[in-house]
C-alpha positions as CSV (number, residue, x, y, z in Angstrom):
1,M,0.0,0.0,0.0
2,G,2.9,2.3,0.7
3,S,3.8,2.2,-3.0
4,C,0.4,3.7,-4.0
5,P,0.8,7.3,-5.3
6,Q,-1.6,8.8,-2.8
7,A,0.0,12.2,-3.2
8,L,-1.1,12.3,-6.8
9,A,-4.7,11.4,-5.9
10,I,-4.7,14.2,-3.2
11,A,-3.2,16.6,-5.8
12,V,-6.0,15.8,-8.2
13,G,-8.6,16.2,-5.5
14,A,-7.2,19.5,-4.5
15,H,-7.5,21.0,-8.0
16,P,-10.2,18.9,-9.6
17,L,-11.3,21.3,-12.4
18,A,-7.8,21.8,-13.7
19,W,-7.2,18.1,-13.8
20,F,-10.6,17.4,-15.3
21,G,-10.0,20.0,-18.1
22,A,-6.5,18.5,-18.9
23,A,-7.8,15.0,-18.9
24,L,-10.8,15.9,-21.1
25,L,-8.5,17.5,-23.7
26,A,-6.3,14.4,-23.6
27,V,-9.2,12.0,-24.0
28,V,-10.8,13.9,-26.8
29,G,-7.5,14.3,-28.6
30,L,-6.7,10.6,-28.2
31,V,-10.1,9.6,-29.5
32,G,-9.8,11.9,-32.5
33,A,-6.3,10.6,-33.3
34,L,-7.4,7.0,-33.1
35,S,-10.5,7.6,-35.2
36,A,-8.5,9.3,-37.9
37,L,-5.9,6.5,-37.8
38,W,-8.6,3.8,-38.0
39,Q,-10.3,5.5,-41.0
40,R,-7.3,6.4,-43.0
41,R,-4.9,3.6,-42.4
42,L,-5.8,0.6,-40.2
43,W,-9.2,-0.3,-41.6
44,P,-8.4,0.4,-45.3
45,G,-5.3,-1.7,-45.0
46,L,-7.1,-4.6,-43.3
47,R,-9.9,-4.3,-45.8
48,N,-7.6,-4.4,-48.8
49,R,-5.8,-7.5,-47.4
50,L,-9.0,-9.4,-46.8
51,Q,-11.1,-8.2,-49.8
52,P,-9.8,-11.0,-52.1
53,Y,-11.3,-13.5,-49.7
54,G,-14.8,-12.0,-49.8
55,A,-17.2,-10.6,-47.3
56,S,-16.9,-13.6,-45.0
57,A,-13.3,-12.7,-44.2
58,L,-14.3,-9.1,-43.4
59,M,-17.1,-10.3,-41.2
60,L,-14.7,-12.6,-39.3
61,A,-12.2,-9.8,-38.9
62,V,-15.0,-7.5,-37.5
63,L,-16.1,-10.2,-35.1
64,L,-12.6,-10.9,-33.9
65,I,-12.0,-7.2,-33.3
66,G,-15.2,-6.9,-31.2
67,L,-14.4,-10.1,-29.3
68,L,-10.9,-9.0,-28.5
69,M,-12.0,-5.6,-27.2
70,A,-14.7,-7.3,-25.1
71,A,-12.1,-9.8,-23.7
72,G,-9.7,-7.0,-23.0
73,G,-12.4,-5.1,-21.1
74,G,-13.2,-8.2,-19.1
75,A,-9.5,-8.6,-18.2
76,L,-9.3,-5.0,-17.0
77,I,-12.4,-5.4,-14.9
78,A,-10.9,-8.5,-13.2
79,E,-7.7,-6.5,-12.5
80,L,-9.7,-3.7,-11.0
81,V,-11.7,-6.0,-8.8
82,E,-8.5,-7.6,-7.5
83,A,-6.9,-4.2,-6.8
84,I,-10.0,-3.1,-4.9
85,D,-10.8,-6.3,-3.0
86,P,-10.0,-5.9,0.8
87,G,-8.7,-9.5,0.8
88,A,-6.1,-8.7,-1.8
89,G,-3.6,-7.5,0.8
90,G,-0.8,-5.4,-0.6
91,R,-2.3,-5.2,-4.0
92,R,-5.2,-3.2,-2.8
93,C,-3.8,0.0,-4.3
94,V,-6.8,1.2,-6.3
95,G,-9.0,1.2,-3.2
96,V,-6.5,3.4,-1.3
97,L,-6.4,5.9,-4.2
98,D,-10.2,6.0,-4.4
99,Q,-10.4,6.9,-0.7
100,A,-7.7,9.5,-0.9
101,L,-9.2,11.2,-4.0
102,T,-12.8,11.2,-2.6
103,G,-11.6,12.5,0.8
104,Q,-9.8,15.4,-0.8
105,L,-12.8,16.2,-3.1
106,Q,-15.1,16.5,-0.1
107,Q,-12.9,19.3,1.2
108,S,-12.0,21.2,-2.0
109,L,-15.1,21.3,-4.2
110,S,-17.3,24.4,-4.0
111,L,-21.1,24.4,-4.0
112,S,-21.3,26.0,-7.4
113,T,-19.1,23.3,-8.9
114,L,-21.2,20.6,-7.3
115,Q,-24.3,22.2,-8.7
116,L,-22.8,22.4,-12.2
117,F,-21.8,18.8,-12.3
118,G,-25.1,17.9,-10.6
119,L,-26.8,19.2,-13.7
120,L,-24.4,17.5,-16.1
121,T,-24.7,14.1,-14.5
122,H,-28.4,13.9,-15.4
123,L,-27.3,13.5,-19.0
124,G,-26.4,9.9,-18.0
125,D,-29.6,9.2,-16.0
126,T,-31.5,6.0,-17.0
127,L,-34.5,8.1,-18.0
128,T,-32.5,10.4,-20.1
129,L,-30.7,7.6,-21.9
130,T,-34.0,5.8,-22.4
131,V,-35.6,8.8,-24.0
132,I,-32.6,9.3,-26.3
133,C,-32.8,5.6,-27.4
134,V,-36.5,5.8,-28.1
135,V,-36.5,9.2,-29.9
136,S,-33.4,8.2,-31.9
137,A,-34.9,4.9,-32.9
138,L,-38.1,6.5,-34.1
139,W,-36.1,9.1,-36.1
140,L,-33.9,6.4,-37.6
141,L,-36.9,4.2,-38.4
142,R,-38.6,7.1,-40.2
143,G,-35.5,7.6,-42.2
144,G,-35.4,4.0,-43.3
145,W,-32.4,2.9,-41.2
146,R,-34.2,-0.1,-39.7
147,D,-31.0,-1.9,-38.5
148,L,-29.8,1.1,-36.6
149,A,-33.3,1.9,-35.2
150,L,-33.3,-1.6,-33.7
151,A,-29.7,-1.8,-32.7
152,L,-29.6,1.4,-30.6
153,P,-32.3,0.5,-28.0
154,L,-31.1,-3.1,-27.9
155,A,-27.6,-2.0,-27.2
156,G,-28.8,0.3,-24.4
157,A,-31.0,-2.3,-22.8
158,G,-28.3,-5.0,-23.0
159,G,-25.7,-2.6,-21.5
160,G,-28.1,-1.8,-18.6
161,L,-28.6,-5.5,-17.9
162,L,-24.9,-6.1,-18.0
163,V,-24.3,-3.3,-15.4
164,R,-27.0,-4.7,-13.1
165,L,-25.4,-8.1,-13.3
166,L,-22.0,-6.7,-12.4
167,K,-23.3,-4.6,-9.6
168,S,-25.1,-7.5,-8.0
169,S,-21.9,-9.6,-8.4
170,F,-19.5,-7.2,-6.7
171,E,-21.8,-5.4,-4.2
172,R,-19.4,-2.5,-3.6
173,A,-20.7,0.2,-1.3
174,R,-20.8,3.8,-2.5
175,P,-18.7,6.6,-0.9
176,L,-20.5,8.9,1.5
177,H,-21.7,12.0,-0.3
178,E,-23.0,14.4,2.2
179,H,-23.3,17.8,0.4
180,A,-26.0,20.3,-0.4
181,V,-26.5,19.0,-4.0
182,A,-29.4,16.5,-4.1
183,V,-28.3,13.6,-6.3
184,V,-30.1,10.4,-6.0
185,A,-27.6,7.6,-5.8
186,Q,-28.9,4.2,-4.9
187,G,-27.7,0.6,-5.2
188,F,-24.2,-0.7,-5.5
189,S,-21.3,1.3,-6.8
190,F,-19.2,-0.9,-9.0
191,P,-19.3,-0.3,-12.0
192,S,-20.8,3.1,-12.6
193,G,-24.1,2.7,-14.4
194,H,-24.0,6.3,-15.6
195,S,-20.5,5.8,-17.2
196,A,-21.3,2.5,-18.8
197,G,-24.8,3.5,-20.0
198,S,-23.5,6.8,-21.4
199,T,-20.7,5.1,-23.2
200,V,-23.1,2.6,-24.9
201,V,-26.0,5.0,-25.7
202,Y,-24.0,8.0,-26.8
203,G,-21.4,5.7,-28.5
204,M,-24.1,4.0,-30.5
205,L,-25.8,7.3,-31.4
206,A,-22.4,8.6,-32.6
207,Y,-22.0,5.4,-34.7
208,A,-25.4,5.8,-36.2
209,L,-24.7,9.4,-37.1
210,M,-21.4,8.3,-38.6
211,R,-23.3,6.0,-40.9
212,L,-25.5,8.9,-42.0
213,A,-22.7,11.5,-42.2
214,P,-19.4,9.8,-43.0
215,R,-17.5,13.0,-43.3
216,W,-18.2,13.8,-39.7
217,R,-16.9,10.6,-38.2
218,T,-14.0,12.0,-36.3
219,P,-15.8,15.0,-34.9
220,L,-18.7,12.8,-33.9
221,A,-16.4,10.4,-32.1
222,M,-14.7,13.3,-30.3
223,A,-18.0,14.8,-29.3
224,A,-19.3,11.5,-27.9
225,A,-16.0,11.0,-26.0
226,A,-16.2,14.5,-24.5
227,L,-19.8,14.0,-23.4
228,V,-19.3,10.5,-21.9
229,F,-16.1,11.5,-20.1
230,T,-17.8,14.5,-18.6
231,I,-20.7,12.4,-17.3
232,G,-18.3,9.8,-15.8
233,C,-16.2,12.5,-14.1
234,S,-19.4,14.1,-12.7
235,R,-20.0,10.9,-10.7
236,V,-16.6,11.2,-9.0
237,L,-16.8,14.9,-8.4
238,L,-20.3,14.5,-6.8
239,Q,-18.8,11.7,-4.7
240,V,-21.5,9.2,-5.6
241,H,-19.0,6.8,-7.1
242,W,-15.3,5.9,-6.5
243,A,-13.0,6.8,-9.4
244,S,-12.4,3.1,-10.1
245,D,-16.2,2.6,-10.4
246,V,-16.2,5.1,-13.3
247,L,-13.2,3.6,-14.9
248,A,-14.9,0.2,-14.7
249,G,-18.0,1.7,-16.2
250,F,-16.1,3.1,-19.1
251,V,-14.4,-0.2,-19.7
252,T,-17.7,-2.1,-19.5
253,G,-19.4,0.3,-21.8
254,I,-16.6,0.2,-24.4
255,A,-16.5,-3.6,-24.3
256,W,-20.3,-3.9,-24.9
257,L,-20.3,-1.1,-27.4
258,A,-17.5,-2.9,-29.4
259,L,-19.7,-6.0,-29.6
260,C,-22.7,-4.0,-30.6
261,V,-20.9,-2.1,-33.4
262,A,-19.3,-5.3,-34.6
263,A,-22.7,-6.9,-34.8
264,C,-24.0,-4.0,-36.8
265,E,-21.1,-4.0,-39.2
266,M,-21.4,-7.8,-39.7
267,G,-25.1,-7.2,-40.6
268,R,-24.1,-4.6,-43.1
269,L,-21.6,-6.9,-44.8
270,R,-24.1,-9.8,-44.8
271,A,-26.8,-7.7,-46.4
272,G,-24.3,-6.5,-49.0
273,K,-25.2,-2.8,-48.4
274,S,-21.6,-1.7,-48.3
275,G,-18.5,-2.9,-49.9
276,S,-16.4,-1.1,-47.4
277,V,-16.7,-0.3,-43.7
278,R,-14.8,2.7,-42.5
279,G,-14.4,4.5,-39.3
280,M,-16.3,2.0,-37.1
């Protein structure tokens, strides 16, 4: 435990808005760079290599990418659980950092900051995400995009069930959040449902819009990343989740989102609607 960088966690908690801004820029920049790299080089190169073998080879590649991302997410969740588990002895570093960060946030955050993030966090509420899924599905259905109209709500519902299963499996208690901002936070803490749900719903919405407006793929990916990251960070700043809960929520959401997007892309290839799949 002594090797844990608690001083860093305390420093982040002492200046949360500065660290949040820096991290937000880093995440959005990274997502933009990866999106551009995927569209311009990685996927075109893979597609050109597999195109002689037909659509089946492309479908298999898409499936393997989705499965690998999901497996990687599962491995990261397992590592987080082990690092948090009180029975893990000296490896329980993440839990120590969680407590140090949350303890400092309780002392440093102003009421106005809490109120701001108290508003932003509602963008990840179950009701908000459900409305977005329903309205988006109806809009897509009206435009003739039946596969996307079906995929978006199914992805959201499946992600919600996955989070419920994980919460009931780990049963981690939430941190105490005694402040003047009324935020309803019930149930278990790990992983963060707001983080996972926002990743899946806003990620699938961005994917759907990418299909409709291919030229805007990278900006859409960056916008979705900014929104999801802000919602996740709001849960930590409001002290209704430990930081590792939010990280686990992001990982869970990305893993499930990867499988959902892979399924959609396989459906496109099977239907023969597109000879190329870019910027997934």
